[in-house]
BASE-343800 format. One line per field, with one value per residue (C-alpha): residue number from 1; x negated, y, z; residue in one letter. Coordinates in pm, 1 decimal, decimal comma. Layout:
milum = NUM|...
xx = X|...
yy = Y|...
zz = Z|...
markol = A|...
//
This chain:
milum = 1|2|3|4|5|6|7|8|9|10|11|12|13|14|15|16|17|18|19|20|21|22|23|24|25|26|27|28|29|30|31|32|33|34|35|36|37|38|39|40|41|42|43|44|45|46|47|48|49|50|51|52|53|54|55|56|57|58|59|60|61|62|63|64|65|66|67|68|69|70|71|72|73|74|75|76|77|78|79|80|81|82|83|84|85|86|87|88|89|90|91|92|93|94|95|96|97|98|99|100|101|102|103|104|105|106|107|108|109|110|111|112|113|114|115|116|117|118|119|120|121|122|123|124|125|126|127|128|129|130|131|132|133|134|135|136|137|138|139|140|141|142|143|144|145|146|147|148|149|150|151|152|153|154|155|156|157|158|159|160|161|162|163|164|165|166|167|168|169|170|171|172|173|174|175|176|177|178|179|180|181|182|183|184|185|186|187|188|189|190|191|192|193|194|195|196|197|198|199|200|201|202|203|204|205|206|207|208|209|210|211|212|213|214|215|216|217|218|219|220|221|222|223|224|225|226|227|228|229|230|231|232|233|234|235|236|237|238|239|240|241|242|243|244|245|246|247|248|249|250|251|252|253|254|255|256|257|258|259|260|261|262|263|264|265|266|267|268|269|270|271|272|273|274|275|276|277|278|279|280|281|282|283|284|285|286|287|288|289|290|291|292|293|294|295|296|297|298|299|300|301|302|303|304|305|306|307
xx = 6790,8|7078,6|7400,2|7492,3|7784,8|7794,4|7502,8|7477,9|7527,0|7816,8|7920,7|7636,7|7379,7|7179,1|7154,0|6915,5|6626,1|6445,2|6582,6|6438,4|6143,5|6214,1|6026,0|6114,8|6286,8|6084,0|6350,1|6151,2|6085,2|6330,5|6062,3|6277,2|6009,1|5977,6|5696,1|5480,5|5173,0|4889,1|5136,6|5468,4|5730,2|5975,7|6323,8|6427,0|6120,3|6028,7|5668,1|5466,8|5332,1|4968,6|4724,0|4670,1|4346,8|4254,9|4384,3|4044,4|4105,8|4390,8|4231,7|4561,8|4826,4|4886,8|4759,0|5089,7|5295,5|5460,8|5462,2|5324,7|5658,7|5842,0|6045,7|6265,6|5942,9|5703,1|5667,0|5409,7|5428,2|5128,6|5115,8|4784,4|4589,7|4546,7|4325,3|4443,9|4329,3|4442,9|4428,0|4101,6|3959,1|3882,1|3929,0|4182,6|4268,5|4424,3|4719,5|4832,7|4686,1|4299,6|4135,6|4094,8|4002,8|4310,4|4368,9|4684,0|4682,3|4909,5|5006,4|5201,1|5003,3|5225,0|5181,0|4836,4|4767,1|4893,5|4697,4|4406,7|4518,2|4583,7|4222,3|4034,9|4234,4|4132,2|4462,7|4604,5|4908,4|5185,2|5243,5|5647,4|5607,4|5484,6|5702,3|5457,3|5190,3|5061,6|4931,7|4633,9|4543,3|4277,2|3941,6|3889,5|4136,7|3951,0|3636,0|3751,8|3920,4|3618,6|3418,6|3677,4|3578,7|3204,7|3299,9|3467,4|3198,2|2966,2|2898,7|3157,8|3026,1|3379,0|3615,6|3430,0|3273,5|2898,6|2848,0|3068,1|3369,7|3554,9|3767,6|3999,0|4012,4|4279,1|4449,5|4700,7|4672,5|4880,0|4914,0|4863,5|5083,4|4870,5|4976,7|4605,6|4527,5|4402,3|4322,6|4344,9|4165,6|4304,0|4154,9|3942,3|4148,8|4013,4|3774,0|3950,2|3772,2|3901,1|3980,3|4019,1|4288,4|4534,9|4571,7|4353,8|4571,6|4528,0|4779,1|4756,5|4918,4|4692,0|4465,6|4712,1|4656,4|4785,6|4519,9|4474,3|4823,2|5004,7|5330,5|5391,6|5246,4|5187,9|5055,5|4900,4|4575,2|4390,6|4109,9|4108,8|3833,2|3562,4|3374,8|3386,8|3248,4|3290,4|3688,8|3794,2|3764,1|3889,9|4088,4|4059,6|4439,2|4630,1|4461,0|4506,8|4250,0|4266,6|4203,9|3912,6|4014,3|4400,4|4399,5|4702,0|4744,3|4792,6|5006,5|4904,6|4663,8|4897,5|5212,9|5104,3|5513,2|5583,6|5310,8|5450,1|5793,7|5730,1|6117,7|6220,2|5882,6|5686,6|5830,9|5613,8|5611,7|5401,8|5243,3|5030,4|4717,6|4511,7|4156,8|4028,8|3668,4|3631,0|3753,7|3702,6|4079,2|4272,3|4649,9|4905,5|5239,4|5549,8|5795,4|5935,2|5894,8|5677,3|5308,9|5288,5|4955,6|4598,7|4244,2|3884,6|3823,9|3444,2|3614,0|3909,0|3582,1|3345,2|3591,8|3600,7|3325,4|3045,1|2777,4
yy = 143,5|81,6|261,4|461,6|287,0|-17,9|-195,6|-440,0|-263,6|-243,1|70,1|270,7|-1,9|-171,9|-534,9|-674,1|-419,7|-705,4|-646,2|-635,2|-934,8|-974,5|-681,6|-420,4|-108,9|160,9|460,0|657,7|1020,9|940,3|764,1|470,6|293,5|-112,9|-236,5|-419,6|-421,3|-261,6|-62,4|126,0|85,2|315,3|209,5|523,5|572,8|244,1|299,2|280,3|637,3|468,8|357,0|-20,8|-144,6|-345,7|-90,1|-110,3|-450,2|-335,2|40,9|44,0|60,7|319,5|283,0|364,4|86,5|-153,8|-508,9|-358,0|-251,1|-581,6|-650,9|-927,7|-1112,0|-1042,3|-1015,7|-864,4|-1005,4|-766,9|-504,0|-606,5|-850,1|-1214,7|-1480,4|-1848,6|-2134,0|-2513,9|-2621,5|-2773,8|-2426,9|-2433,0|-2161,9|-2294,8|-1947,5|-1590,7|-1438,9|-1191,1|-916,2|-1005,1|-996,7|-770,0|-996,7|-1062,2|-1443,0|-1687,3|-2053,4|-2245,0|-2532,9|-2754,2|-2981,7|-2990,8|-2574,5|-2603,4|-2848,8|-2583,5|-2301,7|-2490,0|-2629,3|-2281,7|-2135,8|-2394,8|-2275,9|-1918,8|-1798,6|-1628,9|-1766,8|-1545,0|-1505,1|-1501,2|-1866,4|-1969,4|-2075,1|-2218,3|-1966,9|-1825,2|-1557,9|-1516,0|-1191,1|-971,4|-997,2|-708,7|-940,7|-1290,9|-1144,7|-1055,1|-1400,2|-1551,4|-1367,7|-1577,3|-1861,4|-1809,0|-1692,8|-1991,2|-2190,7|-1952,4|-2014,4|-1762,4|-1768,7|-1588,9|-1815,8|-2103,5|-2248,7|-2279,8|-2520,9|-2338,9|-2502,0|-2569,2|-2249,1|-2075,7|-1724,9|-1554,7|-1254,0|-1064,4|-822,1|-558,5|-182,3|68,9|393,2|543,0|257,0|168,1|-228,1|-366,2|-689,4|-682,3|-979,8|-1158,8|-1186,4|-1540,7|-1825,4|-2046,9|-2328,4|-2690,2|-3001,0|-3296,9|-3556,6|-3252,4|-3040,9|-3115,4|-2872,5|-2562,2|-2243,7|-1879,7|-1579,2|-1413,4|-1087,1|-1032,3|-811,3|-514,8|-217,2|153,3|228,1|-87,4|-159,9|-252,9|-83,9|-415,8|-723,7|-909,6|-1220,7|-1462,3|-1633,7|-1889,1|-2137,0|-2418,7|-2612,0|-2849,7|-2970,5|-3328,4|-3516,8|-3876,1|-3835,6|-3716,4|-3476,4|-3293,6|-3490,8|-3342,9|-3473,3|-3345,2|-3068,9|-3260,1|-3358,1|-3716,3|-3955,1|-4173,4|-4483,3|-4495,3|-4274,1|-4086,5|-3748,7|-3469,0|-3225,4|-2890,9|-2682,9|-2485,7|-2448,8|-2267,3|-2255,8|-2074,1|-1818,4|-1708,2|-1640,9|-1531,5|-1433,2|-1107,3|-944,1|-932,9|-994,0|-1121,0|-1080,6|-1313,0|-1630,7|-1785,7|-1914,2|-2211,4|-2237,0|-2551,8|-2535,3|-2893,1|-3013,1|-2700,2|-2631,2|-2370,0|-2482,6|-2167,3|-2170,0|-1958,2|-1963,0|-2303,8|-2383,2|-2682,0|-2616,9|-2369,0|-2429,9|-2536,1|-2449,5|-2487,6|-2242,6|-2220,3|-2056,0|-1870,7|-1650,2|-1618,6|-1532,0|-1177,9|-1100,7|-897,7|-978,8
zz = -3529,5|-3268,9|-3349,4|-3036,6|-2868,2|-3056,6|-2885,3|-2627,4|-2315,2|-2008,1|-1839,9|-2064,1|-1936,7|-2156,6|-2065,3|-2265,5|-2412,5|-2598,9|-2967,5|-3288,9|-3298,8|-2966,6|-2825,1|-2604,8|-2697,6|-2481,8|-2414,6|-2166,5|-2246,8|-2526,4|-2683,0|-2872,3|-3007,3|-2986,8|-2771,9|-3022,9|-2805,7|-3031,3|-3168,4|-3138,1|-3389,1|-3424,4|-3632,7|-3771,0|-3988,9|-4060,3|-3971,8|-3616,8|-3438,0|-3412,9|-3669,3|-3688,4|-3532,7|-3902,3|-4119,5|-4238,8|-4393,7|-4669,7|-4781,6|-5029,0|-4711,3|-4538,6|-4143,6|-4029,3|-4279,2|-4124,8|-4186,4|-4530,8|-4617,2|-4703,2|-4343,2|-4548,7|-4616,6|-4280,2|-3931,0|-3714,3|-3371,3|-3186,3|-3437,5|-3580,3|-3783,7|-3704,1|-3681,7|-3703,4|-3449,3|-3383,2|-3027,0|-3098,5|-3131,5|-3473,3|-3719,6|-3936,2|-4131,7|-4158,8|-4142,0|-4472,8|-4408,2|-4272,7|-3963,9|-3659,5|-3368,8|-3273,3|-3186,3|-3216,9|-3172,2|-3422,2|-3186,4|-3459,0|-3635,7|-3953,1|-3970,9|-3877,8|-4171,2|-4413,5|-4304,3|-4331,9|-4700,8|-4738,0|-4663,6|-4838,8|-5190,0|-5086,3|-4981,4|-4675,7|-4441,3|-4406,0|-4043,8|-4122,5|-4227,9|-3848,1|-3605,1|-3329,5|-3316,5|-2954,8|-2937,4|-2685,0|-2482,6|-2626,9|-2605,0|-2304,9|-2056,5|-2137,9|-2077,3|-1755,3|-1732,3|-1781,9|-1452,3|-1286,4|-1395,7|-1334,8|-1033,5|-918,7|-999,4|-757,6|-383,5|-199,1|175,9|277,2|181,9|308,6|-46,1|0,3|-322,2|-604,4|-780,9|-480,2|-463,6|-716,8|-860,6|-1068,5|-1142,7|-1351,7|-1656,0|-1820,8|-1831,0|-1540,8|-1560,7|-1815,8|-2034,1|-2017,9|-2059,0|-1756,5|-1560,3|-1166,7|-997,7|-740,9|-351,2|-403,2|-248,4|44,1|-38,2|-54,9|-4,2|-152,9|125,0|359,0|165,4|-80,1|-252,5|-367,3|-432,6|-521,3|-511,8|-853,6|-724,1|-383,0|-594,7|-591,1|-410,8|-402,2|-641,0|-853,4|-963,1|-1302,7|-1445,7|-1667,8|-1617,6|-1938,1|-1772,5|-1480,6|-1469,3|-1235,1|-1238,7|-1130,8|-939,1|-1084,7|-749,7|-679,2|-350,6|-259,9|-112,0|-445,6|-701,1|-1003,3|-1210,9|-1567,3|-1669,0|-1512,8|-1311,7|-960,6|-700,2|-693,8|-441,9|-560,2|-311,8|-390,1|-710,2|-517,4|-715,3|-483,3|-687,0|-921,4|-776,6|-776,8|-950,0|-1301,3|-1346,6|-1066,1|-1121,0|-1407,0|-1305,0|-945,5|-923,6|-807,7|-638,6|-941,3|-1292,3|-1560,1|-1922,1|-2081,7|-2017,3|-1780,9|-1828,0|-1628,0|-1670,6|-1664,4|-1526,2|-1504,1|-1825,9|-2020,9|-2113,7|-2111,9|-2042,9|-2105,3|-1948,1|-1944,6|-1620,0|-1587,2|-1973,3|-2012,0|-2123,0|-2464,0|-2578,8|-2523,2|-2598,6|-2495,2|-2208,5|-2362,4|-2688,0|-2539,0|-2319,8|-2626,3|-2961,4|-3020,5|-2701,6|-2843,6|-2557,0
markol = M|E|L|T|G|L|G|Y|Q|Y|A|G|V|K|L|N|K|F|L|Y|Q|G|K|E|M|I|E|D|N|N|L|N|L|Y|D|F|H|A|R|G|Y|N|P|V|I|G|R|T|L|Q|I|D|P|G|S|E|S|Y|Y|P|M|S|P|Y|S|W|V|M|N|N|P|L|K|F|I|D|P|T|G|M|F|T|E|L|F|N|E|Q|G|K|K|I|G|E|D|E|N|G|V|D|G|N|I|A|I|V|T|N|N|K|E|A|K|R|V|N|E|N|T|K|N|G|T|H|T|E|S|G|T|L|N|S|T|V|N|L|P|S|A|M|I|R|E|A|M|G|I|S|V|S|N|S|L|A|P|N|A|L|V|G|D|T|Q|G|G|F|H|E|E|G|G|M|F|G|T|D|A|N|G|K|E|R|V|V|H|A|Q|P|G|Q|V|A|I|P|G|Q|D|A|V|A|T|V|D|V|F|S|G|E|T|A|T|N|S|L|S|R|I|E|G|T|F|H|T|H|P|S|G|T|N|A|A|G|G|F|D|Q|S|P|S|D|F|V|D|K|T|T|G|Q|R|M|G|D|I|P|S|A|Q|S|Q|A|N|P|G|S|V|Y|H|V|N|G|N|H|Y|V|L|G|T|G|N|N|R|V|T|I|Y|N|G|G|N|P|R|V|A|I|F|P|L|N|K|F|T|T|I|G|I|K|K
//
C-alpha cells in the first residue's frame, strides 16, 4: 500500500503506476487495486475482491486469499494458478497451487530441468523461484488466434490470395470499456507472392471501429504465410520470404518488434505473437527486445481449449 505523499509522483501526478510485482495500480473511481489479470489485489487488506478461478484446487484456503497468505515466499503473476511448459511444448509441472488452465513457458533450460525433476519427485514448483516464465494469453484469446491461422491458410479473393497461405492475418487483444476480455481481428493483409513482393504485411490495429475497440491493449499477433512457389517461399528460420535462386532474404514480414511497440498511436501493455503457419512455431516478442519465448503453434492453439 502506498503512503500518500511519499509515493513516486511529481506535482501530484504519478509517473509510474506499475508498482507491486510490476503490476498497474488502478485508481479509477478510487478503487486503488493492483491489476493481476484474473483478480484485483487490494493492498489495504492483503486480499483480492474476486474469487480465485482455481480455488477448487485448494479447499483449505480462502478463495480471496493472496499468495497463500505468505507474500515473503510466494508471488502471483496472474492472480491464478499455472501449468508449466518448456519451449518444446511439453508440460513439465505445475506451480505450488495446482492447475486451472493458465499456461506459462519456462524459457531457461536449467529452470525447466528443475521443474521437471520436482514433478518426477512428486512435488510442485514454487512460482516465486522461477525467473524465466512467460505467461500465455487465456484459452479464449489463443483460440481466436487459431482462427486467424485458419483464415491465413484459406483462400481469400478479397485480398488476392486465391490459393491460401500467401497473406497475413492478425489482430489485438485486451479489455473493452466494461473490463471484458476481447479479441479484435485485423483486416486481412494483401496477397504477397515470392518473386514479386518483398514482404507480406498486415496492420494488426486495423480491425478497430467505433463499436469494436479496446480500452486496454494487452497484446497483438499476426500470422506468417506458408505459401511457396518456383521463385521462393516461406523460410522456416527466420520467418522470411527467400529467393530460391539467390538465397536472398527479403526481411521479416513484418517486424514483430515494431508491431509490439507502435509508439504514441497505440500503447501495447504485453507481448506480440508471431504465428508461424509454415514452421508450426509461435515466436513471442516484447517491444524492441529480442524474442522472449517460442512455443509449438499446434499446442499454443489447443492447450486448455475445449472443442
